[in-house]
Backbone as JSON Lines, residues from 0, in Angstrom:
{"i":0,"aa":"X","n":[1.09,-1.04,0.02],"ca":[-0.01,-0.13,-0.1],"c":[1.04,1.34,-0.09]}
{"i":1,"aa":"X","n":[0.64,2.19,-0.7],"ca":[1.37,3.23,-0.95],"c":[0.59,4.51,-0.27]}
{"i":2,"aa":"X","n":[1.43,5.09,1.07],"ca":[0.92,5.83,2.1],"c":[1.3,7.37,1.48]}
{"i":3,"aa":"X","n":[2.09,7.42,0.4],"ca":[2.91,9.09,0.12],"c":[1.1,9.76,-0.31]}
{"i":4,"aa":"X","n":[0.15,9.13,-0.93],"ca":[-0.96,10.85,-0.88],"c":[-1.57,10.62,0.05]}
{"i":5,"aa":"X","n":[-1.35,10.19,1.46],"ca":[-2.09,10.12,2.92],"c":[-0.89,11.28,3.56]}
{"i":6,"aa":"X","n":[0.05,11.58,2.76],"ca":[1.28,12.77,3.75],"c":[0.62,13.84,4.06]}
{"i":7,"aa":"X","n":[0.44,13.88,2.6],"ca":[-0.23,15.84,2.63],"c":[-1.18,16.12,3.81]}
{"i":8,"aa":"X","n":[-2.06,15.14,3.6],"ca":[-3.59,15.31,4.21],"c":[-3.12,15.01,5.89]}
{"i":9,"aa":"X","n":[-2.23,14.44,6.47],"ca":[-2.11,14.03,7.57],"c":[-0.76,15.18,8.3]}
{"i":10,"aa":"X","n":[-0.06,15.86,7.72],"ca":[1.09,16.83,8.03],"c":[0.33,17.96,7.78]}
{"i":11,"aa":"X","n":[-0.96,18.6,7.14],"ca":[-1.82,19.33,7.12],"c":[-2.79,19.08,8.41]}
{"i":12,"aa":"X","n":[-3.27,17.82,9.27],"ca":[-3.78,18.06,10.71],"c":[-3.16,18.07,11.51]}
{"i":13,"aa":"X","n":[-1.71,17.83,11.5],"ca":[-0.99,17.86,12.47],"c":[-0.48,19.5,12.73]}
{"i":14,"aa":"X","n":[-0.32,19.98,11.8],"ca":[-0.16,21.37,11.47],"c":[-1.31,22.33,12.37]}
{"i":15,"aa":"X","n":[-2.69,21.42,11.95],"ca":[-4.06,22.68,12.06],"c":[-3.82,22.03,14.1]}
{"i":16,"aa":"X","n":[-3.54,20.92,14.54],"ca":[-3.8,20.69,15.8],"c":[-2.63,21.09,16.65]}
{"i":17,"aa":"X","n":[-1.6,21.52,16.12],"ca":[-0.46,22.18,16.63],"c":[-1.15,23.89,17.07]}
{"i":18,"aa":"X","n":[-1.29,24.2,15.85],"ca":[-1.57,25.86,15.88],"c":[-2.84,25.64,17.05]}
{"i":19,"aa":"X","n":[-3.78,24.76,17.03],"ca":[-4.99,24.77,17.8],"c":[-4.39,25.34,19.41]}
{"i":20,"aa":"X","n":[-3.1,24.19,19.59],"ca":[-2.79,23.57,20.91],"c":[-1.97,24.97,21.41]}
{"i":21,"aa":"X","n":[-1.55,25.93,20.03],"ca":[-0.76,26.91,20.35],"c":[-1.97,28.29,21.15]}
{"i":22,"aa":"X","n":[-2.42,28.37,20.49],"ca":[-3.91,29.18,20.67],"c":[-4.59,28.99,22.23]}
{"i":23,"aa":"X","n":[-4.67,27.49,22.44],"ca":[-4.79,27.35,24.01],"c":[-4.15,27.99,24.87]}
{"i":24,"aa":"X","n":[-2.68,27.54,24.15],"ca":[-2.01,27.89,25.34],"c":[-1.45,29.13,25.64]}
{"i":25,"aa":"X","n":[-1.65,30.0,24.92],"ca":[-1.93,31.88,25.0],"c":[-3.19,32.09,25.61]}
{"i":26,"aa":"X","n":[-4.13,31.4,25.19],"ca":[-5.27,32.4,25.52],"c":[-5.0,32.01,27.42]}
{"i":27,"aa":"X","n":[-5.83,33.09,27.77],"ca":[-5.66,32.91,29.32],"c":[-7.19,32.07,30.01]}
{"i":28,"aa":"X","n":[-6.32,31.61,31.0],"ca":[-6.72,30.5,31.9],"c":[-8.87,31.3,32.25]}
{"i":29,"aa":"X","n":[-9.33,30.16,32.4],"ca":[-10.85,30.79,32.99],"c":[-10.44,31.66,34.21]}
{"i":30,"aa":"X","n":[-11.35,32.6,34.25],"ca":[-10.71,33.45,36.09],"c":[-9.62,34.22,36.11]}
{"i":31,"aa":"X","n":[-8.57,33.99,34.95],"ca":[-7.81,35.24,34.91],"c":[-7.71,36.63,34.57]}
{"i":32,"aa":"X","n":[-7.32,37.34,35.61],"ca":[-7.54,38.75,35.01],"c":[-7.07,39.52,33.76]}
{"i":33,"aa":"X","n":[-7.8,40.2,33.1],"ca":[-7.22,40.93,31.51],"c":[-6.78,42.35,32.39]}
{"i":34,"aa":"X","n":[-5.71,41.88,33.33],"ca":[-5.3,43.7,33.56],"c":[-3.89,43.41,33.65]}
{"i":35,"aa":"X","n":[-2.87,44.39,33.06],"ca":[-1.73,44.34,32.53],"c":[-1.16,45.28,34.18]}
{"i":36,"aa":"X","n":[-0.38,44.21,34.84],"ca":[0.28,45.39,36.04],"c":[1.88,45.76,35.8]}
{"i":37,"aa":"X","n":[2.14,46.52,35.87],"ca":[3.32,46.82,35.8],"c":[3.85,47.78,37.32]}
{"i":38,"aa":"X","n":[5.47,47.77,37.33],"ca":[5.88,48.34,38.55],"c":[5.57,48.09,39.71]}
{"i":39,"aa":"X","n":[5.33,46.81,39.54],"ca":[4.65,46.79,41.51],"c":[5.99,46.59,42.69]}
{"i":40,"aa":"X","n":[5.62,46.95,43.62],"ca":[6.53,46.73,44.8],"c":[5.4,47.44,45.65]}
{"i":41,"aa":"X","n":[6.07,46.69,46.89],"ca":[5.93,46.46,48.22],"c":[6.91,47.57,49.46]}
{"i":42,"aa":"X","n":[6.37,48.5,50.09],"ca":[7.01,49.15,50.61],"c":[7.85,48.26,51.76]}
{"i":43,"aa":"X","n":[8.84,48.26,52.61],"ca":[9.51,47.63,53.17],"c":[8.97,48.14,54.76]}
{"i":44,"aa":"X","n":[8.7,47.24,55.38],"ca":[8.42,47.62,56.91],"c":[9.16,48.19,57.8]}
{"i":45,"aa":"X","n":[9.05,48.93,58.86],"ca":[9.86,49.2,59.85],"c":[9.44,48.33,61.23]}
{"i":46,"aa":"X","n":[10.48,48.14,62.27],"ca":[10.14,47.67,63.27],"c":[9.02,47.91,64.03]}
{"i":47,"aa":"X","n":[8.22,47.45,64.54],"ca":[7.05,47.72,65.32],"c":[6.0,48.53,64.22]}
{"i":48,"aa":"X","n":[5.94,47.94,62.95],"ca":[4.75,48.93,62.62],"c":[4.22,47.34,61.8]}
{"i":49,"aa":"X","n":[2.58,47.96,62.08],"ca":[1.93,46.7,61.74],"c":[1.13,46.73,60.11]}
{"i":50,"aa":"X","n":[1.63,47.77,59.62],"ca":[0.92,47.92,58.53],"c":[1.89,48.68,57.36]}
{"i":51,"aa":"X","n":[1.81,48.29,55.53],"ca":[2.58,48.99,54.49],"c":[2.0,49.1,53.39]}
{"i":52,"aa":"X","n":[2.2,49.92,52.8],"ca":[1.52,49.9,51.07],"c":[2.2,49.02,50.22]}
{"i":53,"aa":"X","n":[1.48,48.76,49.15],"ca":[1.77,48.1,48.16],"c":[1.1,49.26,46.5]}
{"i":54,"aa":"X","n":[1.86,49.13,46.22],"ca":[1.77,50.17,45.03],"c":[2.24,49.39,43.34]}
{"i":55,"aa":"X","n":[1.9,50.12,42.29],"ca":[1.58,49.3,41.11],"c":[1.27,50.44,39.98]}
{"i":56,"aa":"X","n":[0.93,50.13,38.64],"ca":[0.44,50.72,37.61],"c":[-0.63,49.33,36.9]}
{"i":57,"aa":"X","n":[-1.44,49.95,37.03],"ca":[-2.71,48.68,36.45],"c":[-3.36,49.48,34.99]}
{"i":58,"aa":"X","n":[-3.51,48.64,34.11],"ca":[-4.45,48.63,33.1],"c":[-4.92,47.88,32.47]}
{"i":59,"aa":"X","n":[-5.91,48.14,32.52],"ca":[-7.42,47.12,31.82],"c":[-7.78,47.51,30.56]}
{"i":60,"aa":"X","n":[-7.26,46.35,29.28],"ca":[-7.7,47.2,28.41],"c":[-9.23,47.29,28.0]}
{"i":61,"aa":"X","n":[-10.07,46.46,28.63],"ca":[-11.41,46.25,28.59],"c":[-12.19,46.78,29.95]}
{"i":62,"aa":"X","n":[-11.37,47.39,30.51],"ca":[-12.36,48.38,31.86],"c":[-12.5,46.91,33.08]}
{"i":63,"aa":"X","n":[-12.51,47.77,33.91],"ca":[-12.81,46.44,35.57],"c":[-12.56,47.45,36.71]}
{"i":64,"aa":"X","n":[-12.77,46.65,37.62],"ca":[-12.75,47.25,39.06],"c":[-11.68,46.48,39.63]}
{"i":65,"aa":"X","n":[-10.79,47.0,40.5],"ca":[-10.27,46.66,41.24],"c":[-11.19,46.45,42.58]}
{"i":66,"aa":"X","n":[-11.45,45.29,42.98],"ca":[-12.08,45.21,43.93],"c":[-11.64,44.55,45.04]}
{"i":67,"aa":"X","n":[-10.17,43.67,44.99],"ca":[-9.41,43.66,46.84],"c":[-8.42,42.67,46.31]}
{"i":68,"aa":"X","n":[-7.83,42.27,47.26],"ca":[-6.45,41.87,47.34],"c":[-5.94,41.26,49.06]}
{"i":69,"aa":"X","n":[-5.38,40.12,48.76],"ca":[-4.93,39.3,49.67],"c":[-3.57,38.65,49.52]}
{"i":70,"aa":"X","n":[-2.83,38.65,50.56],"ca":[-1.61,37.91,50.57],"c":[-1.23,37.64,52.26]}
{"i":71,"aa":"X","n":[-0.58,36.4,52.42],"ca":[-0.16,35.8,53.46],"c":[0.25,36.34,54.37]}
{"i":72,"aa":"X","n":[1.24,37.49,54.27],"ca":[1.79,37.62,54.44],"c":[1.44,39.34,55.84]}
{"i":73,"aa":"X","n":[-0.53,39.56,55.73],"ca":[-1.08,40.2,56.02],"c":[-1.91,40.01,56.39]}
{"i":74,"aa":"X","n":[-2.75,40.07,57.88],"ca":[-4.51,39.41,57.71],"c":[-5.45,40.6,56.91]}
{"i":75,"aa":"X","n":[-4.92,41.43,56.32],"ca":[-6.15,41.91,55.85],"c":[-5.38,43.07,54.93]}
{"i":76,"aa":"X","n":[-6.16,43.1,53.63],"ca":[-4.91,44.04,52.35],"c":[-6.64,44.87,51.75]}
{"i":77,"aa":"X","n":[-6.06,45.7,51.71],"ca":[-7.65,46.65,51.29],"c":[-7.14,47.65,50.4]}
{"i":78,"aa":"X","n":[-7.87,48.2,49.45],"ca":[-7.91,49.25,48.54],"c":[-7.99,50.6,49.22]}
{"i":79,"aa":"X","n":[-7.1,51.24,49.57],"ca":[-6.95,52.41,50.19],"c":[-6.88,53.75,48.95]}
{"i":80,"aa":"X","n":[-7.28,55.28,49.49],"ca":[-6.79,56.35,49.23],"c":[-7.06,57.39,50.34]}
{"i":81,"aa":"X","n":[-5.21,57.89,49.91],"ca":[-5.28,59.07,50.45],"c":[-5.75,60.68,49.67]}
{"i":82,"aa":"X","n":[-5.86,61.57,50.62],"ca":[-6.33,62.61,49.73],"c":[-6.43,63.77,50.64]}
{"i":83,"aa":"X","n":[-6.09,65.08,50.62],"ca":[-6.5,66.19,51.53],"c":[-7.8,66.38,51.63]}
{"i":84,"aa":"X","n":[-8.56,66.39,52.73],"ca":[-9.6,67.28,53.25],"c":[-8.98,68.08,54.15]}
{"i":85,"aa":"X","n":[-9.56,69.66,53.59],"ca":[-9.04,71.01,54.14],"c":[-7.5,70.79,54.17]}
{"i":86,"aa":"X","n":[-7.08,71.22,55.86],"ca":[-5.66,70.82,55.85],"c":[-5.44,69.21,56.05]}
{"i":87,"aa":"X","n":[-5.78,68.78,55.96],"ca":[-5.8,67.37,56.55],"c":[-5.43,66.12,55.51]}
{"i":88,"aa":"X","n":[-4.18,65.43,55.42],"ca":[-4.5,64.57,54.43],"c":[-5.49,63.11,55.54]}
{"i":89,"aa":"X","n":[-6.11,62.93,54.68],"ca":[-6.9,61.35,55.17],"c":[-6.45,60.2,54.24]}
{"i":90,"aa":"X","n":[-6.94,58.82,55.21],"ca":[-6.66,57.91,54.37],"c":[-7.86,56.75,54.85]}
{"i":91,"aa":"X","n":[-8.5,56.08,53.61],"ca":[-9.7,55.78,53.81],"c":[-9.96,54.33,53.03]}
{"i":92,"aa":"X","n":[-10.66,53.37,53.3],"ca":[-10.87,52.22,52.33],"c":[-11.65,52.97,51.34]}
{"i":93,"aa":"X","n":[-11.45,52.4,49.99],"ca":[-12.12,52.87,48.99],"c":[-13.34,51.72,48.37]}
{"i":94,"aa":"X","n":[-14.56,52.14,49.01],"ca":[-16.13,51.39,48.87],"c":[-16.27,50.86,47.55]}
{"i":95,"aa":"X","n":[-16.66,49.75,47.36],"ca":[-16.65,49.19,45.75],"c":[-15.69,48.62,44.91]}
{"i":96,"aa":"X","n":[-14.19,49.07,45.38],"ca":[-13.61,49.01,44.43],"c":[-13.11,50.16,43.53]}
{"i":97,"aa":"X","n":[-11.93,50.05,42.74],"ca":[-11.1,51.21,42.2],"c":[-11.55,50.69,41.03]}
{"i":98,"aa":"X","n":[-11.57,51.7,40.06],"ca":[-12.27,51.88,38.82],"c":[-11.01,52.09,37.93]}
{"i":99,"aa":"X","n":[-10.9,51.01,36.54],"ca":[-9.64,50.68,35.98],"c":[-10.72,51.15,34.47]}
{"i":100,"aa":"X","n":[-10.57,52.29,34.2],"ca":[-11.44,52.85,33.23],"c":[-10.43,51.99,31.95]}
{"i":101,"aa":"X","n":[-11.0,51.51,30.48],"ca":[-10.77,50.93,29.64],"c":[-9.56,51.81,28.79]}
{"i":102,"aa":"X","n":[-8.7,50.93,28.82],"ca":[-7.13,51.25,28.41],"c":[-6.43,52.82,28.76]}
{"i":103,"aa":"X","n":[-6.55,52.99,29.81],"ca":[-5.82,54.34,30.85],"c":[-5.37,53.44,31.82]}
{"i":104,"aa":"X","n":[-4.1,53.99,32.37],"ca":[-3.18,53.44,33.23],"c":[-3.45,53.72,35.17]}
{"i":105,"aa":"X","n":[-3.99,53.21,35.98],"ca":[-4.47,53.77,36.83],"c":[-3.38,53.53,38.04]}
{"i":106,"aa":"X","n":[-2.58,54.58,38.38],"ca":[-1.44,54.45,39.24],"c":[-1.74,54.31,40.5]}
{"i":107,"aa":"X","n":[-0.97,52.98,41.02],"ca":[-1.15,53.35,43.08],"c":[0.14,53.39,43.46]}
{"i":108,"aa":"X","n":[0.26,54.55,44.31],"ca":[1.42,55.04,44.53],"c":[1.05,55.62,46.17]}
{"i":109,"aa":"X","n":[2.49,56.31,46.53],"ca":[2.39,56.41,47.99],"c":[1.79,58.15,47.87]}
{"i":110,"aa":"X","n":[0.85,58.44,49.19],"ca":[0.32,59.89,48.89],"c":[-1.01,59.7,48.19]}
{"i":111,"aa":"X","n":[-1.66,58.56,47.41],"ca":[-2.81,58.36,46.37],"c":[-3.21,57.54,46.74]}
{"i":112,"aa":"X","n":[-4.06,56.66,45.58],"ca":[-4.48,55.22,46.14],"c":[-3.12,54.1,46.1]}
{"i":113,"aa":"X","n":[-3.97,53.57,46.75],"ca":[-2.36,52.21,47.04],"c":[-3.3,51.04,47.63]}
{"i":114,"aa":"X","n":[-2.73,50.0,47.68],"ca":[-2.91,48.68,48.56],"c":[-2.07,48.6,49.63]}
{"i":115,"aa":"X","n":[-3.26,48.75,50.83],"ca":[-2.75,48.97,52.24],"c":[-3.13,47.54,53.23]}
{"i":116,"aa":"X","n":[-1.45,47.24,53.35],"ca":[-1.33,45.6,54.01],"c":[-1.63,45.84,55.34]}
{"i":117,"aa":"X","n":[-2.24,45.46,56.06],"ca":[-2.18,45.33,57.48],"c":[-2.26,44.17,58.4]}
{"i":118,"aa":"X","n":[-2.27,44.33,59.73],"ca":[-1.6,42.88,60.58],"c":[-1.01,42.19,59.82]}
{"i":119,"aa":"X","n":[0.39,43.27,59.68],"ca":[1.44,42.3,58.76],"c":[1.77,41.18,59.97]}
{"i":120,"aa":"X","n":[1.94,40.22,59.4],"ca":[2.28,38.87,60.38],"c":[4.03,38.81,60.24]}
{"i":121,"aa":"X","n":[4.63,39.75,59.57],"ca":[6.22,38.98,59.2],"c":[6.66,40.88,59.52]}
{"i":122,"aa":"X","n":[7.72,41.1,59.39],"ca":[8.32,42.23,58.92],"c":[8.55,41.98,57.12]}
{"i":123,"aa":"X","n":[8.54,42.84,56.52],"ca":[9.0,42.87,55.33],"c":[10.19,43.44,54.83]}
{"i":124,"aa":"X","n":[11.42,42.82,54.68],"ca":[12.65,43.68,54.3],"c":[13.08,43.57,52.75]}
{"i":125,"aa":"X","n":[13.58,44.8,52.64],"ca":[13.81,45.21,51.38],"c":[14.57,44.05,50.69]}
{"i":126,"aa":"X","n":[14.49,43.55,49.87],"ca":[15.28,42.81,48.71],"c":[14.34,40.89,48.76]}
{"i":127,"aa":"X","n":[13.22,40.92,49.86],"ca":[12.46,39.96,49.76],"c":[11.19,40.25,48.56]}
{"i":128,"aa":"X","n":[10.56,39.22,48.97],"ca":[9.16,39.29,47.49],"c":[8.04,38.68,48.23]}
{"i":129,"aa":"X","n":[7.05,39.44,47.99],"ca":[5.98,39.12,48.83],"c":[4.67,38.87,47.8]}
{"i":130,"aa":"X","n":[3.93,37.51,47.73],"ca":[2.86,37.19,47.38],"c":[1.85,37.61,47.5]}
{"i":131,"aa":"X","n":[1.13,38.19,46.18],"ca":[-0.01,38.79,46.21],"c":[-0.91,38.44,45.26]}
{"i":132,"aa":"X","n":[-2.56,38.41,45.72],"ca":[-3.12,38.35,44.23],"c":[-4.48,39.42,44.51]}
{"i":133,"aa":"X","n":[-4.46,39.57,43.25],"ca":[-5.26,41.17,43.13],"c":[-6.9,40.34,42.69]}
{"i":134,"aa":"X","n":[-7.95,40.98,43.15],"ca":[-9.09,40.32,42.82],"c":[-10.09,41.55,42.15]}
{"i":135,"aa":"X","n":[-10.47,41.31,40.65],"ca":[-11.07,42.45,39.87],"c":[-12.45,41.85,39.47]}
{"i":136,"aa":"X","n":[-12.79,42.97,39.14],"ca":[-14.62,42.45,38.49],"c":[-14.49,43.27,37.11]}
{"i":137,"aa":"X","n":[-15.09,42.85,36.05],"ca":[-15.51,43.22,34.95],"c":[-16.85,44.17,34.99]}
{"i":138,"aa":"X","n":[-16.95,44.67,33.91],"ca":[-18.65,45.64,33.53],"c":[-19.24,44.53,33.65]}
{"i":139,"aa":"X","n":[-19.51,43.26,33.42],"ca":[-20.67,42.39,33.57],"c":[-20.54,41.43,34.72]}
{"i":140,"aa":"X","n":[-19.67,41.77,35.68],"ca":[-19.81,41.29,36.84],"c":[-19.02,40.03,36.62]}
{"i":141,"aa":"X","n":[-18.17,39.48,36.29],"ca":[-17.22,38.72,35.85],"c":[-16.07,38.59,37.0]}
{"i":142,"aa":"X","n":[-15.93,38.1,37.7],"ca":[-14.98,37.92,39.0],"c":[-13.38,37.29,38.07]}
{"i":143,"aa":"X","n":[-12.51,37.81,38.1],"ca":[-11.0,36.95,38.29],"c":[-10.18,37.51,39.03]}
{"i":144,"aa":"X","n":[-8.99,36.83,38.91],"ca":[-8.24,37.37,39.79],"c":[-6.34,37.24,39.3]}
{"i":145,"aa":"X","n":[-5.47,37.68,39.92],"ca":[-4.14,37.71,39.19],"c":[-3.65,37.38,40.38]}
{"i":146,"aa":"X","n":[-2.08,36.37,40.12],"ca":[-1.53,36.21,41.79],"c":[-0.27,36.57,40.96]}
{"i":147,"aa":"X","n":[0.71,37.56,41.78],"ca":[1.73,38.29,41.85],"c":[2.66,37.75,42.91]}
{"i":148,"aa":"X","n":[3.93,38.36,42.77],"ca":[4.97,38.06,43.22],"c":[5.72,39.07,43.07]}
{"i":149,"aa":"X","n":[5.7,40.36,44.05],"ca":[5.96,41.2,44.31],"c":[7.42,41.74,45.19]}
{"i":150,"aa":"X","n":[8.3,42.47,44.56],"ca":[9.37,43.04,45.46],"c":[9.42,43.86,46.53]}
{"i":151,"aa":"X","n":[10.26,43.88,47.55],"ca":[9.97,44.57,48.78],"c":[10.88,45.55,48.24]}
{"i":152,"aa":"X","n":[10.71,46.66,48.59],"ca":[11.85,47.91,48.34],"c":[11.42,49.01,49.15]}
{"i":153,"aa":"X","n":[12.5,49.6,49.7],"ca":[12.66,50.86,50.58],"c":[12.3,52.06,49.51]}
{"i":154,"aa":"X","n":[11.0,52.75,49.93],"ca":[10.21,53.58,48.87],"c":[10.21,54.99,49.63]}
{"i":155,"aa":"X","n":[9.46,55.94,48.96],"ca":[9.18,57.25,49.58],"c":[8.01,57.25,50.53]}
{"i":156,"aa":"X","n":[8.15,58.03,51.42],"ca":[6.84,57.83,52.76],"c":[5.74,58.96,52.35]}
{"i":157,"aa":"X","n":[5.09,57.93,52.13],"ca":[3.42,59.29,51.73],"c":[3.52,60.15,52.8]}
{"i":158,"aa":"X","n":[2.78,61.03,52.62],"ca":[2.66,62.27,53.49],"c":[1.78,61.62,54.57]}
{"i":159,"aa":"X","n":[2.32,62.57,55.86],"ca":[0.98,61.93,56.94],"c":[0.0,62.65,57.16]}
{"i":160,"aa":"X","n":[-0.68,61.13,57.54],"ca":[-2.02,61.66,58.06],"c":[-2.4,62.4,59.4]}
{"i":161,"aa":"X","n":[-3.15,63.6,58.98],"ca":[-3.01,64.27,60.2],"c":[-1.94,65.52,60.13]}
{"i":162,"aa":"X","n":[-1.55,65.71,59.09],"ca":[-0.49,66.84,58.85],"c":[-1.2,68.05,59.02]}
{"i":163,"aa":"X","n":[-0.96,69.3,59.63],"ca":[-1.28,70.57,59.45],"c":[-0.27,71.65,58.97]}
{"i":164,"aa":"X","n":[-1.0,72.54,58.92],"ca":[-0.07,74.03,58.47],"c":[-0.03,74.78,59.7]}
{"i":165,"aa":"X","n":[0.81,75.81,59.49],"ca":[1.54,76.09,60.84],"c":[1.39,77.54,61.17]}
């Protein structure tokens, strides 16, 4: 029996399957967030400190909300905002999550929006890493998560809460 006529069809089938497998390998896993995270870092803690902040740049091509975070190094992780109210800098949790408008970068930075890591279970030393899970929700209510390993750095200090003019 001559197998030569079947060779082009088999080769085409193999290439088709390989292409499909490649497309599947590149597709995001179900529940994986479609959010780009850049320049993420956690501020190193100081002795006796029970909290610190995590900072990053977030971009959601289709838009989303950052609705929460968790890490095994802290008892609580919340999205917070710092802003001036009169002469006083105030920090509070962002209710309902932080909007990530489509194709716009939202920066979590000292003195602004950030992730507040509270009830630290251990000191966070410069040059270590922290596992961090971000939770998102899209416009349709679809929930997703993104797991990160974030470097701990010594960083700038945000303006103090309760600051006042002289």
